[in-house]
C-alpha positions in Angstrom: 145.3 75.0 13.0 144.2 74.8 16.6 146.9 72.4 17.5 149.6 74.9 16.3 148.5 77.4 18.8 148.2 74.9 21.7 144.5 75.7 22.3 142.7 72.8 23.9 139.0 72.1 23.9 137.0 69.9 26.2 133.3 69.1 25.9 131.2 67.9 28.9 127.5 67.2 28.9 125.6 68.6 32.0 121.8 68.2 31.9 120.9 69.6 28.5 123.6 72.2 28.4 127.0 71.4 26.9 130.1 73.2 28.2 133.1 73.7 25.8 136.2 74.8 27.6 138.8 77.0 25.8 142.3 77.3 27.2 142.9 81.0 27.0 146.4 80.8 28.5 147.8 79.9 25.1 146.1 82.9 23.4 148.3 85.5 25.2 145.1 87.6 25.6 144.9 90.0 28.6 141.2 90.3 28.5 141.2 93.9 27.4 143.4 94.5 24.4 142.9 93.8 20.7 143.6 90.3 19.6 145.7 89.1 16.7 143.5 87.8 13.9 145.7 84.7 13.7 144.5 83.6 17.1 140.9 84.3 16.2 141.2 82.1 13.1 143.0 79.4 15.1 140.0 79.2 17.5 137.5 78.6 14.8 138.2 74.9 14.5 137.2 74.6 18.2 133.9 76.3 17.7 132.4 74.4 14.7 129.6 73.0 16.8 128.8 76.3 18.4 128.7 78.0 15.0 126.3 75.3 13.8 124.0 76.0 16.7 123.9 79.7 15.9 123.2 79.0 12.2 120.3 76.7 13.2 118.7 79.5 15.3 120.0 78.2 18.7 121.6 80.0 21.6 125.3 79.9 22.7 126.8 81.7 25.7 130.3 82.9 25.1 133.0 85.2 26.7 133.7 88.7 25.6 136.2 91.1 27.1 133.3 92.8 29.1 131.0 90.0 30.3 129.7 86.7 29.0 127.1 87.1 26.2 124.1 85.0 25.2 124.3 84.8 21.4 121.9 84.1 18.6 121.6 84.9 14.9 120.8 88.7 15.0 119.0 88.5 11.6 116.7 85.7 12.7 113.7 87.2 14.6 112.8 83.8 16.1 116.4 83.3 17.3 116.3 86.7 19.0 113.0 85.8 20.6 114.7 82.8 22.1 117.2 85.1 23.8 114.4 87.1 25.4 112.7 83.9 26.5 115.8 82.3 28.0 116.6 85.4 29.9 113.1 86.4 30.9 114.0 89.8 29.3 111.4 92.4 28.4 110.9 92.5 24.6 111.4 96.3 24.4 114.9 96.0 25.8 117.2 96.2 22.7 119.9 93.6 22.0 123.4 94.5 20.9 124.5 93.0 17.5 128.1 91.7 17.7 130.3 91.6 14.6 133.8 90.2 13.8 134.8 92.6 11.1 134.1 96.3 10.4 132.8 95.5 6.9 129.8 93.8 8.5 128.5 97.1 9.7 127.2 97.7 6.2 124.9 94.7 6.6 123.2 96.2 9.6 123.4 100.0 9.5 121.6 102.1 7.0 123.8 105.1 7.5 127.4 105.3 8.8 128.4 108.9 9.6 132.0 109.9 9.4 132.1 110.4 13.2 131.0 106.8 13.6 133.7 105.6 11.2 136.3 107.5 13.3 135.0 105.9 16.5 135.2 102.4 14.9 138.8 103.0 13.8 139.8 104.2 17.3 138.0 101.9 19.6 137.2 98.7 17.7 137.6 95.9 18.4 136.8 96.8 22.0 134.2 97.5 24.7 132.3 100.2 22.8 128.8 99.8 21.3 127.5 102.4 18.8 123.9 103.0 17.8 123.1 103.7 14.2 120.0 103.7 12.0 119.2 100.1 11.1 118.7 98.5 7.7 115.3 97.1 7.0 116.7 93.6 7.1 117.5 93.8 10.8 114.4 92.5 12.5 112.7 94.7 15.1 112.6 91.7 17.3 116.4 92.2 17.7 116.2 96.0 18.2 113.4 96.1 20.7 111.0 97.6 18.2 113.3 100.5 17.3 114.5 101.8 14.0 118.0 101.9 15.3 120.5 99.1 16.0 123.3 98.8 18.6 126.5 97.4 17.1 129.7 96.2 18.8 132.9 94.5 17.6 134.3 92.7 20.7 138.1 92.2 21.1 137.8 88.8 22.8 139.2 86.2 20.4 136.5 83.6 21.3 133.7 86.0 20.5 135.1 87.1 17.2 136.0 83.5 16.3 132.4 82.4 17.0 131.0 85.1 14.9 133.2 84.2 12.0 132.6 80.5 12.3 128.8 80.9 12.5 128.8 83.1 9.4 126.3 85.3 11.1 126.2 88.6 13.0 125.3 87.7 16.6 122.8 89.4 18.9 124.0 89.0 22.4 123.0 90.5 25.7 124.6 89.4 28.9 124.2 85.7 29.6 122.2 85.9 32.8 118.6 85.8 33.7 117.0 89.3 33.5 117.8 91.5 36.5 120.6 89.3 37.9 124.2 90.3 38.1 126.0 89.9 34.8 128.2 86.9 34.4 132.0 87.3 34.4 132.8 83.6 34.6 131.3 80.5 32.9 130.1 79.2 36.3 127.9 82.3 36.5 126.3 81.5 33.2 125.8 77.9 34.3 124.0 79.1 37.5 121.4 81.0 35.4 121.3 79.2 32.0 121.8 75.5 32.7 119.0 73.6 31.0 117.9 76.7 29.1 120.5 76.8 26.3 122.4 74.1 24.4 125.9 75.4 24.9 128.2 77.5 27.1 131.7 78.3 25.9 134.0 78.6 28.9 136.8 81.0 28.2 137.7 81.7 31.8 137.2 85.0 33.7 136.6 88.0 31.5 139.0 91.0 31.7 136.9 94.1 32.2 133.9 92.9 34.1 131.2 95.5 33.2 129.3 95.9 30.0 130.4 98.0 27.0 129.9 101.8 26.8 126.9 102.6 24.5 127.2 105.7 22.3 124.2 106.9 20.3 125.4 108.3 17.0 122.0 108.8 15.4 121.7 112.4 16.6 123.8 115.5 15.6 125.7 115.3 18.9 126.8 111.9 20.3 125.1 110.7 23.5 126.3 108.1 26.0 123.4 105.8 26.8 125.4 103.5 29.1 128.8 104.4 30.6 131.5 101.8 30.5 135.3 101.1 30.1 135.5 103.6 27.2 134.9 106.8 29.2 133.4 110.1 28.2 136.8 111.7 28.4 138.2 109.2 26.0 135.4 109.8 23.5 135.7 113.6 23.8 139.4 113.4 22.8 138.2 112.1 19.4 134.7 113.6 19.0 134.6 116.8 21.0 131.6 117.4 23.3 129.8 114.2 24.3 126.7 114.3 26.5 125.3 111.7 28.9 121.6 110.8 28.7 119.8 112.0 31.9 118.2 108.6 32.2 121.5 107.0 33.1 123.2 110.0 34.8 120.7 110.4 37.6 120.6 109.0 41.1 116.9 108.1 40.9 115.1 105.3 39.0 114.2 106.7 35.5 110.5 106.5 34.7 108.5 107.0 31.5 111.3 106.4 29.1 111.6 104.3 26.0 114.9 102.3 26.2 117.1 103.1 23.2 119.8 100.8 24.6 120.2 97.9 27.0 120.2 98.8 30.7 118.3 102.1 30.5 114.9 101.2 31.7 114.8 98.3 34.1 116.4 97.3 37.3 119.5 95.3 36.5 122.5 93.5 38.1 120.6 92.9 41.4 121.6 90.4 44.1 118.8 88.7 46.0 119.5 90.6 49.2 119.0 94.3 49.4 122.0 96.3 48.4 122.3 99.8 50.0 124.9 102.3 48.9 126.2 104.9 51.4 127.7 108.1 50.0 129.8 110.8 51.8 133.2 111.4 53.4 135.1 108.3 54.3 134.9 108.3 58.1 131.1 109.1 58.3 130.5 106.4 55.7 132.4 103.8 57.7 130.5 104.8 60.9 127.1 104.7 59.2 127.7 101.2 57.5 129.0 99.8 60.8 125.9 101.1 62.6 123.5 99.7 60.0 125.3 96.4 60.1 125.1 96.2 63.9 121.4 97.0 63.7 120.5 94.4 61.1 122.7 91.7 62.7 120.8 92.3 66.0 117.6 91.6 64.1 119.0 88.2 63.0 119.8 89.3 59.5 122.8 88.1 57.5 124.7 91.2 56.5 127.7 91.8 54.3 129.8 94.9 53.6 131.5 95.8 50.3 134.5 98.1 50.9 137.8 98.8 49.2 141.4 97.6 49.9 142.0 101.0 51.6 139.0 100.8 54.1 138.2 97.1 54.6 140.0 96.9 58.0 137.7 99.6 59.5 134.5 97.6 59.1 133.0 95.4 61.9 130.8 93.0 59.8 131.4 89.3 60.0 131.2 89.1 56.2 133.4 91.8 54.5 134.7 91.8 50.9 137.1 94.2 49.2 135.9 95.1 45.7 139.3 96.4 44.8 141.4 99.6 45.1 140.3 103.1 44.5 143.7 103.8 43.1 143.1 101.0 40.5 139.5 101.5 39.3 139.8 98.6 36.9 139.9 96.2 39.8 136.6 97.5 41.2 134.9 97.1 37.8 136.4 93.6 37.4 135.2 92.4 40.8 131.7 94.0 41.0 129.5 91.2 39.6 131.5 88.4 41.2 131.0 90.0 44.6 127.2 90.5 44.0 126.9 86.9 43.0 128.9 85.7 46.0 126.4 87.6 48.2 123.7 85.3 46.9 125.8 82.2 47.6 126.2 83.6 51.2 122.4 84.1 51.4 122.9 87.7 52.6 119.8 89.7 53.5 121.5 93.1 53.3 124.7 94.3 51.6 126.0 97.7 52.5 128.6 99.3 50.2 130.6 102.4 49.8 129.8 104.5 46.8 132.0 105.4 43.8 130.8 108.7 42.5 133.9 109.6 40.5 134.6 110.4 36.9 135.9 107.8 34.4 135.5 104.1 34.9 134.1 104.4 38.5 131.2 106.4 37.0 130.3 103.3 35.0 130.6 101.2 38.2 128.2 103.4 40.0 125.7 103.2 37.2 125.6 99.4 37.7 125.5 99.6 41.5 122.7 102.1 41.6 120.6 99.8 39.4 121.6 96.8 41.5 120.5 98.6 44.6 117.2 99.7 43.1 118.6 103.2 43.8 118.7 102.7 47.6 121.3 105.4 48.3 122.0 107.0 51.7 123.8 110.4 51.3 125.6 111.8 54.4 
């Protein structure tokens, strides 16, 4: 079946980690939209070995439309424990369970409110995770000790094909070591996971570039626990009022909370150098970043600046990178983690960046950048 779609597969052994490359050009997948089930089924032949690894309790890194995930059998507590070990992830940080078909929700969730059904119909498959009360069969080793479970149905054809081929629902956080920028390319996974996991499925660069929106639907009113590509405004068109948890809406490090979803409690997405965000009117921000850059360069530090297409020419740093255009927020989201990882390759000591406190997708970008910066924010 794979030959009829023109999908090619190549296997290469590198240390103990095998890379399987999928040619996504023949899938006609833009990285964001919903994929035709025929393509998903065609890919299954290419993923038989990966599916076997999942069934045996092993780990496989694979692309989704958001970032690369590190997958294991969600119903196998020992397999989930291997995810935490490979990532160096705190065990109270819940995992997201990925499904390929809506019917699989009944295997995982004890209750499915009508509002949750409406959300699934509107936004699945896609970059939205919903939290529901879990069935007893779902191990607490997967849910971070909670009685709730985070569930998502990705739109990426490789992700859904792997889930179907494995015959399992797959727990999958981002495929990076804990605290590092999330991977948007297979090479990012390789940097963090080579020798730690048996297989990486290379499906090219992902389309969205930041993790899914997480919506808690266990309370009377829905609550966003992590902003993402599916925005508050989009959810409110369907559900009415939606709130944002204060732990993810603030500009300071949240303390004393129990994480109900990934990304709430710990520092995440961080480059090795110190990222500092500068907020304020455009001209003062540019002047402040230029002054800070000059000061640190005079001290012998390696400094980089993250700007936008609109402002990049106004910065004096030797190392400058545009993260995208403010008029096209999706470009900023797509480039964020790649730029943070490049800063490590460049061995930068300090990275100064403009801020993006705006509604919609840029709000999700700022959520990630604040965590990456350890909440180092200068307000002018």
